[in-house]
C-alpha positions in Angstrom: 134.1 -188.0 -81.9 133.4 -186.5 -78.6 131.5 -189.4 -77.4 134.7 -191.7 -78.2 136.9 -189.8 -76.9 134.8 -189.3 -73.2 134.1 -193.0 -73.5 138.0 -193.8 -73.2 138.7 -191.3 -71.0 135.7 -192.5 -68.4 137.6 -196.4 -69.0 141.4 -194.7 -68.2 140.0 -193.2 -64.9 138.8 -196.3 -63.8 141.7 -198.0 -65.0 144.1 -195.5 -62.8 141.7 -196.3 -59.7 142.2 -199.7 -60.1 145.9 -199.8 -60.5 147.6 -197.0 -59.1 145.0 -196.4 -56.0 148.1 -196.5 -53.4 149.9 -193.8 -55.2 147.3 -191.3 -55.6 146.4 -190.5 -52.1 144.1 -187.7 -52.1 143.6 -187.3 -55.5 142.0 -190.4 -55.6 138.6 -188.8 -55.1 139.3 -185.7 -57.0 139.6 -188.6 -60.0 136.1 -190.7 -58.8 134.5 -186.9 -59.0 135.9 -186.1 -62.4 134.7 -190.1 -63.6 131.2 -189.3 -62.4 130.5 -185.9 -64.2 131.9 -187.3 -67.0 129.4 -190.3 -66.6 126.6 -187.8 -66.3 127.9 -185.7 -69.6 128.2 -189.0 -71.3 124.1 -189.3 -71.1 123.7 -185.8 -73.6 126.5 -186.7 -76.2 123.6 -188.5 -78.0 121.5 -185.7 -78.5 124.2 -183.1 -78.8 125.4 -185.5 -81.6 122.1 -184.8 -83.6 121.8 -180.9 -82.9 125.4 -180.1 -83.9 125.3 -179.8 -87.6 122.5 -177.2 -87.7 123.8 -175.2 -84.6 127.5 -173.6 -83.9 126.9 -173.0 -80.2 126.4 -176.8 -80.0 129.2 -177.8 -82.0 131.2 -175.3 -79.7 130.1 -177.0 -77.0 131.2 -180.3 -77.8 134.5 -178.9 -79.0 135.6 -177.7 -75.2 134.0 -180.8 -73.8 136.8 -182.8 -76.0 139.6 -180.6 -75.4 138.8 -181.1 -71.5 138.4 -185.0 -72.1 142.0 -184.6 -73.8 143.5 -182.6 -71.0 142.3 -185.2 -68.6 144.4 -187.8 -70.5 147.4 -186.0 -70.5 146.9 -185.1 -67.0 146.8 -188.8 -65.7 149.2 -189.9 -68.3 151.8 -187.6 -67.6 151.3 -188.3 -63.8 151.9 -192.3 -64.8 155.3 -191.3 -66.4 156.8 -189.5 -63.5 155.3 -192.4 -61.3 157.7 -194.8 -63.6 160.2 -192.1 -63.7 160.8 -191.8 -59.8 160.1 -195.9 -59.8 163.2 -196.7 -61.7 165.5 -193.9 -60.0 164.5 -194.2 -56.3 164.7 -197.0 -54.0 161.4 -198.5 -52.8 161.4 -197.3 -49.2 161.6 -193.8 -50.8 159.5 -194.0 -53.3 156.0 -193.2 -51.8 156.8 -190.6 -49.7 158.8 -189.0 -52.3 156.0 -188.9 -55.0 153.6 -187.6 -52.8 155.5 -184.4 -52.4 155.5 -182.9 -56.3 153.9 -185.4 -58.5 150.6 -185.9 -56.4 150.6 -181.5 -56.1 150.8 -181.0 -59.7 148.3 -183.7 -60.8 145.8 -182.3 -58.0 146.1 -178.6 -59.6 145.9 -180.1 -62.9 142.6 -181.9 -61.8 140.6 -179.2 -60.1 141.4 -176.5 -62.7 140.0 -179.2 -65.1 137.1 -180.2 -62.8 135.8 -176.3 -62.8 135.7 -176.1 -66.5 133.6 -179.5 -66.8 131.4 -178.2 -64.1 130.8 -175.5 -66.4 130.3 -177.4 -69.4 128.3 -179.7 -67.5 125.8 -176.5 -66.5 125.9 -174.9 -69.9 124.3 -177.6 -71.7 121.0 -176.7 -70.6 121.6 -173.4 -72.2 121.5 -175.0 -75.8 118.7 -177.3 -75.3 120.8 -180.7 -74.8 118.8 -183.4 -72.9 119.9 -186.5 -71.7 119.6 -189.7 -73.7 119.6 -192.9 -71.4 121.6 -196.0 -72.6 124.1 -193.6 -75.3 126.3 -196.7 -74.7 124.1 -199.4 -75.3 124.8 -202.2 -77.5 124.7 -201.2 -81.0 123.2 -203.9 -84.0 125.8 -204.4 -86.5 125.2 -206.8 -89.3 127.4 -210.2 -89.3 127.9 -209.8 -93.2 130.4 -211.4 -94.9 131.0 -212.1 -98.4 133.2 -214.8 -99.4 134.7 -213.9 -102.9 138.1 -213.0 -104.4 136.5 -210.5 -106.4 136.4 -207.0 -105.7 133.3 -206.3 -107.8 131.0 -208.7 -109.5 130.1 -207.4 -113.3 126.8 -208.7 -112.0 126.8 -205.8 -109.4 127.0 -203.0 -111.7 124.1 -201.2 -113.5 124.6 -199.1 -116.8 128.1 -200.5 -117.7 127.4 -203.0 -120.1 127.5 -201.5 -123.1 130.7 -199.1 -122.5 132.5 -202.5 -121.2 132.0 -204.2 -124.6 132.9 -200.6 -126.8 136.1 -200.7 -124.8 136.9 -204.2 -125.2 136.3 -203.9 -128.7 139.1 -201.4 -129.0 141.3 -203.8 -126.7 141.5 -206.4 -129.7 144.8 -207.0 -130.9 143.4 -208.2 -134.4 142.1 -204.4 -134.8 145.8 -202.6 -134.0 148.7 -204.3 -134.2 150.7 -201.5 -132.6 150.8 -200.5 -128.8 147.7 -198.8 -128.6 146.7 -196.6 -125.4 142.9 -196.4 -124.6 141.7 -193.9 -121.9 139.0 -193.6 -120.0 137.8 -190.4 -119.0 135.2 -189.1 -116.5 134.5 -186.9 -113.5 135.5 -188.3 -110.1 132.9 -191.0 -108.8 131.4 -191.9 -112.7 132.8 -195.5 -112.2 136.1 -195.3 -114.5 138.0 -197.5 -112.0 134.9 -200.2 -112.3 134.9 -200.3 -115.9 138.6 -200.6 -116.0 138.4 -203.8 -113.6 135.6 -205.2 -115.2 137.9 -205.1 -119.1 140.4 -206.3 -117.4 139.0 -209.4 -116.0 137.7 -209.9 -119.5 140.7 -209.1 -121.5 143.6 -210.6 -119.7 143.3 -213.8 -121.1 144.1 -212.6 -124.4 147.8 -211.3 -123.0 150.7 -212.9 -122.2 151.2 -210.6 -119.1 148.2 -208.4 -117.3 149.6 -205.7 -115.0 147.0 -203.4 -113.0 148.4 -200.3 -111.2 146.4 -197.4 -109.4 148.5 -194.2 -110.0 148.4 -191.6 -107.2 148.5 -187.8 -107.8 152.2 -187.9 -106.6 153.6 -191.0 -107.8 157.5 -191.9 -108.6 158.9 -193.5 -111.5 160.7 -196.1 -109.6 158.1 -196.6 -107.7 155.7 -197.8 -111.0 158.8 -199.7 -112.3 159.1 -201.4 -109.2 155.4 -202.2 -108.9 155.0 -203.6 -112.7 158.2 -206.0 -111.9 156.9 -207.2 -108.8 153.6 -207.9 -110.5 155.2 -210.3 -113.1 157.0 -211.8 -109.7 160.3 -210.4 -109.7 162.4 -210.2 -106.8 163.8 -206.8 -106.5 167.2 -206.4 -105.0 168.0 -204.0 -102.7 169.4 -200.6 -103.7 168.8 -201.6 -107.3 168.7 -198.2 -109.5 166.3 -197.3 -111.7 168.3 -197.9 -115.1 168.9 -201.7 -113.9 165.2 -202.0 -113.2 163.7 -200.2 -116.5 166.5 -202.6 -118.7 164.6 -205.8 -116.6 161.4 -204.2 -117.5 162.0 -203.5 -121.0 163.5 -206.9 -121.5 160.5 -209.0 -119.6 157.8 -207.2 -121.6 160.0 -207.1 -125.2 158.6 -210.3 -126.9 155.4 -210.4 -125.0 151.8 -209.2 -125.7 151.1 -207.0 -122.4 148.0 -205.3 -120.8 148.6 -202.8 -118.1 145.8 -200.8 -116.6 146.8 -197.6 -115.3 144.4 -196.1 -113.1 143.6 -192.4 -111.7 146.5 -190.9 -113.8 146.4 -187.3 -113.1 149.4 -185.7 -115.0 150.4 -186.1 -118.6 154.3 -186.4 -117.4 153.1 -190.3 -116.2 152.4 -191.3 -120.2 155.7 -189.1 -121.5 158.2 -191.0 -119.1 156.2 -194.4 -119.4 155.9 -194.8 -123.2 159.6 -195.5 -123.9 160.0 -197.9 -121.3 157.3 -200.0 -122.6 157.8 -201.8 -125.7 156.3 -201.6 -128.7 156.8 -204.6 -131.2 153.5 -204.7 -133.3 152.5 -207.3 -131.0 148.7 -206.0 -130.5 150.0 -204.8 -126.5 147.6 -202.9 -124.7 147.6 -199.9 -121.7 144.4 -198.8 -120.9 144.2 -195.4 -118.6 141.6 -193.8 -116.6 141.7 -190.2 -115.7 139.6 -187.2 -114.4 141.3 -184.8 -116.9 140.7 -184.9 -120.6 144.2 -183.2 -121.5 145.8 -186.2 -120.1 143.3 -188.6 -121.8 144.3 -186.7 -125.0 147.6 -186.7 -124.9 148.5 -190.6 -124.2 147.4 -191.3 -128.0 146.4 -188.9 -130.7 145.0 -191.8 -133.0 142.4 -193.2 -130.3 139.8 -190.2 -128.7 139.5 -190.7 -125.1 136.7 -192.8 -123.9 134.5 -190.6 -122.1 132.0 -192.1 -119.5 128.6 -190.1 -118.6 126.3 -189.9 -115.7 123.6 -192.5 -115.8 119.9 -192.1 -116.7 116.8 -191.5 -114.1 116.2 -195.7 -115.1 119.6 -196.8 -114.3 120.4 -194.7 -111.3 116.9 -195.7 -109.7 118.6 -199.3 -110.7 121.6 -198.9 -109.4 120.4 -197.2 -106.0 117.6 -200.3 -105.3 120.2 -202.5 -105.9 122.2 -200.9 -103.1 119.7 -200.5 -100.9 117.8 -203.7 -101.3 120.4 -206.1 -101.8 119.0 -209.1 -100.9 115.8 -208.3 -103.3 115.0 -207.9 -107.1 115.0 -204.4 -107.5 112.8 -204.0 -110.4 110.3 -206.7 -108.8 110.1 -206.6 -105.3 110.5 -202.9 -104.1 107.7 -201.8 -101.8 105.4 -199.5 -103.7 105.4 -197.0 -100.5 109.4 -196.7 -100.9 109.3 -196.2 -104.5 109.0 -192.6 -104.9 111.2 -191.9 -102.5 113.6 -193.6 -104.2 113.0 -192.0 -107.3 113.1 -188.8 -105.9 116.4 -189.5 -103.8 118.0 -191.3 -107.2 117.0 -187.6 -109.0 118.9 -185.9 -105.8 122.2 -188.0 -107.3 122.0 -186.2 -110.9 122.9 -190.0 -112.1 126.4 -190.0 -110.3 127.4 -193.6 -109.5 129.3 -192.8 -106.4 126.6 -191.0 -104.9 124.2 -193.4 -105.7 126.1 -196.3 -104.4 126.9 -194.5 -100.9 123.4 -193.3 -100.3 122.1 -196.6 -101.1 124.6 -198.0 -98.9 123.2 -195.6 -96.2 119.7 -196.9 -97.0 120.5 -200.2 -96.8 121.1 -200.0 -93.2 117.5 -198.3 -93.0 116.4 -202.0 -93.7 113.7 -200.6 -95.9 111.6 -198.5 -93.1 109.2 -195.8 -94.8 110.0 -193.2 -92.0 114.0 -193.7 -92.4 113.9 -193.4 -95.7 111.8 -190.3 -95.4 114.3 -188.7 -93.0 116.8 -189.4 -95.0 114.9 -187.1 -98.0 114.5 -184.8 -95.7 117.5 -183.9 -94.7 119.3 -184.2 -98.1 120.5 -180.9 -99.9 122.4 -180.9 -103.1 124.8 -178.8 -104.3 127.0 -178.5 -107.8 129.4 -180.3 -108.7 131.8 -182.3 -106.2 130.3 -180.5 -103.2 127.1 -181.9 -103.5 128.8 -185.6 -103.7 130.7 -185.0 -100.8 127.2 -183.8 -99.2 126.1 -186.8 -99.6 128.9 -188.7 -98.6 128.7 -186.4 -95.2 125.5 -187.7 -94.4 126.3 -191.2 -94.6 129.2 -190.4 -92.2 126.3 -188.2 -90.1 124.1 -191.1 -89.8 127.5 -193.6 -88.4 126.9 -194.6 -84.7 129.7 -192.8 -82.8 131.8 -195.8 -81.9 132.1 -196.1 -85.9 133.1 -192.2 -86.5 135.9 -192.4 -84.8 137.3 -195.5 -86.9 136.4 -194.1 -90.0 138.0 -190.7 -89.8 141.2 -192.7 -88.8 141.6 -194.0 -92.3 142.8 -190.7 -93.2 145.8 -191.5 -91.5 147.1 -193.8 -94.6 148.3 -192.1 -97.8 146.2 -192.2 -101.2 145.5 -195.0 -103.2 147.1 -196.6 -100.1 146.3 -200.5 -100.0 145.1 -200.8 -96.1 145.8 -204.0 -94.2 142.9 -204.9 -92.0 144.6 -206.6 -89.4 146.9 -203.7 -89.0 144.2 -201.1 -89.2 141.9 -203.3 -86.5 145.2 -203.7 -84.2 145.6 -200.0 -84.2 142.1 -199.1 -83.1 142.7 -201.2 -80.4 145.6 -199.2 -79.3 143.8 -196.0 -79.6 140.7 -197.2 -77.4 138.4 -197.2 -80.5 137.2 -200.7 -79.2 135.3 -201.3 -76.2 135.1 -204.4 -74.1 132.1 -206.8 -74.6 131.2 -210.3 -73.4 131.0 -213.0 -75.3 133.4 -211.6 -77.9 137.0 -210.3 -78.1 138.4 -206.8 -79.5 139.8 -208.2 -82.6 136.2 -209.9 -83.1 134.2 -206.1 -82.4 136.6 -204.6 -84.7 136.1 -207.1 -87.4 132.5 -206.2 -87.5 133.3 -202.4 -87.4 134.9 -202.7 -90.7 132.1 -205.1 -91.7 129.6 -202.4 -91.4 132.1 -199.7 -92.9 132.3 -201.8 -96.2 128.3 -202.2 -96.0 127.9 -198.7 -95.7 130.0 -198.3 -99.1 132.6 -196.4 -97.3 135.4 -198.9 -98.1 136.6 -200.8 -101.1 137.7 -204.5 -100.4 140.2 -205.5 -102.1 141.2 -209.0 -101.3 139.7 -211.6 -98.3 141.0 -213.8 -96.5 139.7 -217.7 -97.4 137.5 -217.1 -94.0 135.7 -214.6 -96.0 137.2 -211.8 -93.4 138.3 -208.5 -95.2 141.9 -209.0 -95.5 143.1 -205.6 -97.5 141.3 -202.8 -98.8 141.4 -198.9 -100.0 139.2 -195.9 -99.2 138.0 -193.7 -102.5 139.3 -190.4 -103.2 136.5 -188.6 -102.3 135.8 -190.4 -99.4 139.6 -190.3 -97.9 139.3 -186.4 -98.2 135.4 -186.3 -96.1 137.3 -188.7 -93.6 140.4 -185.9 -93.8 137.8 -183.1 -93.2 135.8 -184.9 -90.2 139.2 -185.5 -88.6 140.7 -181.8 -89.0 137.2 -180.5 -87.5 137.6 -182.9 -84.7 141.1 -182.3 -84.0 142.0 -186.4 -84.7 144.8 -186.4 -86.9 147.2 -184.3 -88.5 148.5 -185.5 -92.2 151.8 -184.1 -93.3 152.3 -184.9 -97.1 153.2 -181.8 -99.2 154.9 -178.5 -97.9 151.5 -176.7 -97.5 150.5 -178.7 -95.0 152.7 -177.4 -92.4 150.2 -174.2 -92.8 146.9 -175.8 -91.1 145.3 -174.3 -88.2 147.2 -173.7 -85.2 146.4 -176.3 -82.6 148.1 -179.4 -80.5 148.3 -182.2 -82.8 147.8 -185.5 -81.0 147.9 -188.1 -84.1 150.6 -187.2 -86.8 151.1 -189.0 -90.4 154.5 -188.4 -91.7 154.5 -189.4 -95.4 157.6 -188.4 -96.6 157.4 -190.9 -99.7 154.8 -188.4 -101.5 157.5 -186.0 -102.4 160.7 -187.9 -102.0 162.5 -184.9 -103.6 161.9 -182.9 -100.3 163.7 -183.6 -97.1 160.6 -181.6 -95.3 162.4 -180.9 -91.8 159.7 -178.8 -90.8 157.3 -181.6 -90.4 159.2 -182.7 -87.0 159.3 -179.1 -85.7 155.3 -179.6 -85.3 155.4 -182.6 -83.2 154.5 -181.9 -79.5 155.2 -183.6 -76.2 151.4 -184.9 -76.1 151.4 -186.7 -79.5 149.7 -189.9 -79.0 150.0 -191.4 -82.5 152.7 -191.2 -85.1 152.7 -193.3 -88.5 155.8 -192.6 -90.5 156.6 -193.6 -94.1 159.6 -193.3 -95.2 161.9 -193.5 -98.6 162.6 -197.0 -98.4 166.0 -198.7 -98.8 167.8 -196.4 -101.0 167.5 -193.1 -98.9 167.7 -191.9 -95.7 164.6 -190.9 -93.6 164.9 -188.1 -91.6 163.6 -189.7 -88.0 162.4 -187.8 -84.8 163.6 -187.8 -81.2 161.0 -190.8 -79.8 162.2 -190.0 -76.0 160.6 -186.5 -76.7 157.0 -188.1 -76.9 156.7 -190.0 -73.7 152.7 -190.3 -74.1 153.3 -191.9 -77.6 150.6 -195.3 -77.7 151.0 -195.9 -81.5 154.2 -196.1 -83.3 154.5 -197.3 -87.0 157.2 -197.1 -89.3 157.4 -198.0 -92.9 160.1 -198.0 -95.3 162.7 -196.3 -92.8 166.2 -197.0 -93.0 169.5 -195.6 -91.2 168.2 -194.5 -87.9 171.4 -193.0 -85.6 170.1 -193.0 -82.2 170.3 -195.4 -79.4 166.9 -197.0 -80.2 166.9 -199.2 -77.2 167.2 -195.9 -74.4 164.2 -194.2 -76.7 162.1 -197.5 -76.0 162.6 -197.8 -72.6 160.8 -194.0 -71.9 157.9 -195.3 -74.0 155.8 -196.4 -71.1 152.6 -196.1 -72.4 153.1 -197.4 -76.1 150.5 -200.3 -77.0 151.5 -200.7 -80.6 154.6 -201.1 -82.7 155.7 -201.9 -86.0 158.4 -202.0 -88.3 158.0 -203.1 -91.8 160.3 -203.1 -94.7 162.7 -201.1 -92.3 166.8 -200.9 -92.3 167.3 -200.1 -88.7 170.6 -200.3 -86.9 169.4 -202.2 -83.9 171.9 -202.7 -81.0 169.3 -205.1 -78.8 166.0 -204.8 -78.1 164.5 -205.2 -74.6 160.7 -204.7 -73.7 160.9 -205.3 -70.0 159.7 -201.8 -69.1 157.2 -201.6 -71.6 153.9 -203.0 -69.5 150.9 -201.7 -71.7 152.7 -203.1 -75.1 149.7 -204.8 -77.4 151.1 -205.5 -80.8 154.5 -205.8 -81.8 155.1 -206.7 -85.2 158.7 -206.9 -87.0 158.1 -208.3 -90.1 160.3 -208.1 -92.9 162.7 -205.6 -90.9 166.4 -206.3 -90.4 167.3 -207.0 -86.7 170.8 -207.6 -85.6 170.2 -209.8 -82.2 167.4 -211.7 -81.0 164.5 -209.6 -79.4 164.2 -209.4 -75.3 160.6 -209.3 -74.8 159.0 -209.2 -71.4 157.0 -212.7 -71.5 155.3 -212.1 -68.1 153.2 -208.9 -70.0 149.5 -209.6 -69.5 148.9 -207.0 -72.2 150.4 -208.7 -75.2 147.8 -209.7 -77.7 149.6 -209.9 -80.9 153.7 -210.6 -81.9 154.8 -211.2 -85.1 158.3 -210.9 -86.1 160.9 -212.9 -89.2 161.9 -216.5 -88.2 165.3 -216.3 -85.8 163.9 -212.9 -84.0 162.2 -214.4 -81.2 162.7 -217.5 -78.6 161.3 -219.0 -76.1 162.7 -218.5 -72.7 163.1 -221.2 -70.2 161.6 -219.3 -67.5 158.1 -218.5 -66.6 155.8 -217.4 -69.6 152.6 -215.6 -68.8 150.7 -214.3 -71.5 147.1 -215.3 -71.2 146.3 -212.5 -73.3 148.3 -213.7 -76.4 146.3 -214.4 -79.5 149.3 -214.5 -82.2 152.8 -215.7 -82.0 154.6 -215.6 -85.1 157.8 -216.8 -85.9 159.4 -218.5 -82.5 161.9 -220.9 -81.9 161.8 -223.3 -79.5 165.0 -224.0 -77.2 166.3 -227.7 -76.8 165.8 -226.6 -72.9 162.4 -225.5 -73.0 160.4 -226.6 -69.8 156.8 -226.6 -71.1 155.4 -226.7 -67.7 156.1 -223.1 -67.2 154.1 -222.0 -70.5 150.8 -220.3 -70.2 149.5 -219.4 -73.4 145.5 -220.3 -73.0 144.1 -217.6 -75.5 146.8 -218.4 -78.2 144.8 -218.6 -81.3 147.8 -218.3 -84.5 151.3 -220.0 -83.7 154.2 -220.0 -86.1 157.2 -222.3 -84.8 160.2 -223.3 -85.2 162.0 -226.1 -84.0 165.6 -227.6 -85.1 166.3 -230.3 -82.6 165.9 -234.1 -82.6 164.5 -234.3 -79.2 161.2 -233.4 -80.1 159.2 -233.9 -77.2 159.3 -230.5 -75.7 157.8 -229.2 -78.9 154.9 -231.6 -78.8 154.0 -230.9 -75.4 154.3 -227.4 -76.0 151.4 -228.0 -78.8 149.4 -230.0 -76.7 148.7 -227.0 -74.4 147.1 -224.6 -76.7 143.1 -225.3 -76.5 142.2 -222.1 -78.7 144.5 -222.8 -81.5 143.1 -222.0 -84.9 145.7 -221.4 -86.9 149.6 -223.3 -86.8 152.1 -223.2 -88.8 155.4 -225.5 -88.6 158.9 -225.3 -89.5 161.2 -227.9 -88.8 164.8 -228.2 -89.7 167.2 -230.7 -89.6 166.1 -234.3 -89.8 163.0 -234.5 -87.7 160.0 -235.8 -90.0 156.9 -233.6 -89.9 154.8 -236.3 -89.0 156.7 -237.2 -85.5 155.5 -233.7 -84.2 152.3 -233.2 -86.2 150.5 -236.9 -85.3 151.9 -236.3 -81.5 149.9 -233.1 -81.5 146.8 -233.4 -83.4 144.4 -234.7 -81.2 144.3 -231.3 -79.8 143.3 -229.7 -83.0 140.2 -230.8 -84.4 139.4 -227.2 -84.4 142.3 -226.1 -86.6 141.0 -224.1 -89.6 144.5 -223.1 -91.1 147.8 -225.2 -91.1 151.2 -224.5 -92.5 153.8 -227.8 -92.8 157.5 -227.3 -93.7 159.6 -230.0 -93.2 160.3 -233.5 -94.3 157.6 -236.7 -94.2 159.4 -240.0 -93.6 159.4 -242.1 -97.0 157.7 -245.0 -95.1 154.6 -242.4 -94.4 151.3 -242.5 -96.4 149.1 -239.6 -97.1 145.8 -240.1 -95.7 142.9 -237.6 -95.2 142.4 -238.3 -91.5 145.9 -236.9 -90.8 144.6 -233.8 -91.2 141.5 -231.5 -89.2 138.3 -232.1 -90.5 137.3 -228.3 -90.8 140.3 -227.3 -92.3 140.2 -224.5 -94.6 143.7 -223.4 -95.5 146.6 -226.1 -96.0 150.2 -225.3 -97.2 152.4 -228.0 -97.5 156.5 -227.2 -98.3 159.7 -229.1 -98.8 157.7 -232.8 -97.7 159.1 -235.2 -100.2 156.4 -237.4 -100.7 156.4 -240.5 -103.2 152.9 -240.7 -104.2 150.4 -238.3 -105.3 148.6 -236.7 -102.9 146.1 -235.3 -104.4 143.5 -238.3 -103.9 143.7 -237.8 -100.1 143.8 -234.1 -100.0 140.9 -233.6 -102.2 138.7 -235.5 -99.4 139.4 -232.6 -97.3 135.5 -231.3 -97.6 136.0 -227.8 -96.2 139.2 -226.9 -97.9 138.9 -223.5 -99.8 142.8 -222.6 -100.1 146.2 -225.0 -100.8 149.2 -224.5 -101.7 151.9 -227.1 -102.4 155.6 -225.7 -102.8 157.8 -229.0 -103.4 156.0 -231.4 -102.2 157.5 -233.9 -104.2 160.5 -236.5 -103.7 163.8 -234.7 -105.3 165.3 -236.0 -108.2 161.7 -237.4 -109.6 159.5 -236.8 -112.3 155.6 -237.4 -111.9 152.3 -236.4 -113.1 149.4 -235.6 -110.9 145.8 -236.4 -111.5 143.0 -234.7 -109.8 140.2 -237.0 -110.6 137.9 -236.4 -107.6 137.5 -234.3 -104.8 138.0 -230.9 -103.6 134.4 -229.7 -103.6 134.7 -226.1 -102.1 138.6 -225.2 -103.3 138.5 -221.8 -104.7 142.8 -221.3 -104.8 145.1 -223.9 -105.9 148.9 -223.2 -105.7 151.3 -225.8 -107.0 155.1 -224.9 -107.3 157.4 -227.9 -107.7 160.3 -228.9 -110.1 159.9 -232.3 -110.1 156.1 -232.2 -111.1 155.7 -232.4 -114.9 151.7 -232.6 -115.6 149.0 -231.3 -113.5 145.3 -232.8 -114.8 142.2 -231.7 -113.7 139.4 -234.2 -114.8 135.7 -233.1 -115.4 134.1 -232.4 -112.4 136.8 -232.1 -110.0 137.2 -228.3 -107.8 134.2 -227.2 -109.3 134.1 -223.6 -106.9 137.7 -223.2 -108.2 138.7 -219.3 -108.8 142.1 -218.4 -108.8 145.0 -220.9 -110.0 148.7 -220.4 -109.6 151.1 -222.9 -111.2 155.1 -223.6 -112.1 155.8 -222.5 -115.3 157.2 -225.9 -115.9 154.0 -227.9 -115.3 151.9 -229.1 -118.1 148.3 -228.0 -117.2 145.0 -229.9 -118.3 142.0 -228.5 -117.4 138.3 -229.4 -118.3 136.2 -226.9 -120.2 134.5 -225.8 -117.2 137.7 -224.3 -115.7 139.1 -223.0 -118.8 138.2 -219.3 -117.7 139.8 -219.6 -114.2 142.1 -216.7 -113.2 146.0 -218.1 -114.0 149.1 -216.8 -112.6 152.4 -218.3 -114.1 155.1 -219.0 -111.7 158.5 -218.0 -112.9 161.1 -217.9 -110.6 160.9 -221.0 -108.3 163.6 -221.2 -105.2 165.3 -224.7 -105.4 167.3 -226.7 -102.8 
């Protein structure tokens, strides 16, 4: 972690010299000297990192260096805050002279003290045998791994569970036991309970009308579980609906249906006590499958069916699983080199048959690319302890094997609650705001961060739950043990602090730099003491609130002048003046509100010159956002429709990559717009004068994702066809608006490299499938209300769609959807309106299907 902190501070000092040199005066020389000293120390950090686990003195040296680097960051950022305060308060002619009197003196004194400590740290490294290593910050090798699939775990990737799957499925058969039965899978952490539950779920779901899978955390709430079940059933939950109403809705939905509900990772007996009267038992063969580490929890669920206990793998299956992960590109039984086989046997024996340990160790060995000496080094360093600690030692080995740039990224995962499904795109933008992602030629920071996330996946440190159409990681989770490891290392390095329970306030007394306040974990406790531990030097704050039904205590943000990352989730009723609070956060780079109900009088970001990400999706905003449209730092802006409008003035956002959703005013002068690097655009337009719209779309050479929503009577093809020649490289296209009745749909209207296409409210007269089927690269297709109103049509797919994986059809006008043999051979997921009669060929009968029961109509 010290490497990442020092590298970040070196870059910060360079930026300070570049941007504030005229205000630094004589202090500028001190800043330069400190930067050079840190660069010299950098060359020793790789050697120190390899030694610190076995030498307490080296660990202490690294801790001292990290703390000094933090102090440098605090001193320089505080200086910039004071500069900004004085710039706003004083006249320009007085500003330069006034700043020298007090602010520069304080900065100079702070840097003198820090410089003395830094020199002592630099000299002491020789006493600990720490030597310089060249090219510490050289290029690291990151494999360009991609896996294009919607499945989290393939049955073919699992070892030793074939019999377990067959046995559990036998218990799931409705014909054997007509009553509602509860089957439980029990075993120690890391034995594969969740994996087995997923396998059973995929195999058994077709036998049930409804199927739901939920992951249960140690601290759960009943209203949250019931809400999640209803959402899985595609119900829209009104705000402020009480628990009683939610339970009644769930009961009535399930009462006449055969359902399968998977409750993964149950910790307490109370869960089933609460749910057993909610889930109906009408003797139709419904099933509940639970997994738990606790045998008492499993036994209490259904006294007539004994828990199914998972056991450790035998030596052969352990070796097979290890080699399957370590040599994923080969057939382990046939092609494992003989010189590695003996090492593999010894390593697999160390894992004592624990699948999680085998998978993690296999991920570590995979990075060694079959190098005998590297495998031997792993074996020599390996030390197995008893029980869970032994597995943690293996997990810690994978952490220690990470390059320095990846360690901070991994520890950051502890910021999120247990069992939380993390959005990859949000995490990547937070990494960038934190300074974890370096600048490199020929790649954006986002691309580098995606490679980092892929590497965490390759090392089996995260579990991917969803991938994008392009094969990128979209959402993922972190296993409990791995999250515990990340939490442990983050505390050791003072990277972040998590407050989720009352006992968390008893953590070691140290300055908190990043905090995650998780009020939703114990909603019955207000936990006001959490706020008392947040000091003025805090850099990042994540706040998980209590949702729309309960007020969440909020801090006074203006007390945190050095804040860089602010993320609020499920928060409501903030009583302060948020505008004045945010105006003082000049270092803020990442600002996200998600599912928040906060009273905003107005929003202005003109003084937030460092802002990179602004995300206000699914958050109530009373007025449109007043954004600084000349900020060179903005990279991503995401808001709900109607919250943002392009101004009729100079717009210089050359670093902006994402802009959704933005309205186009009637008076827009497109000559003032500079968005050369924009990659994703969502635009709303509602005027008959479509020339400004098409002029804007014609000035975006880097665009790969385009979404257009048209209102009033503008025909989509007028706007879209004018812009089409500029977008032959589009990968994703979303078009919401009517097409002319005289338009003949043709495949040539769409970019040839299109992968994802969504069409809404088009009112086509003809069957669109024959032409859409000619799009040879299309993997995901969504059709929502595409047919002409007051018509009843049948759609036949007789050819095409060679690589389509996902199909969604939601249209009241559609009566039949017929897919003939040989069409859509790659289809894995189908979402279709309840009113549509579906005919599939035999080879697509096992495709995962989801019926849409609620369709918005006009």
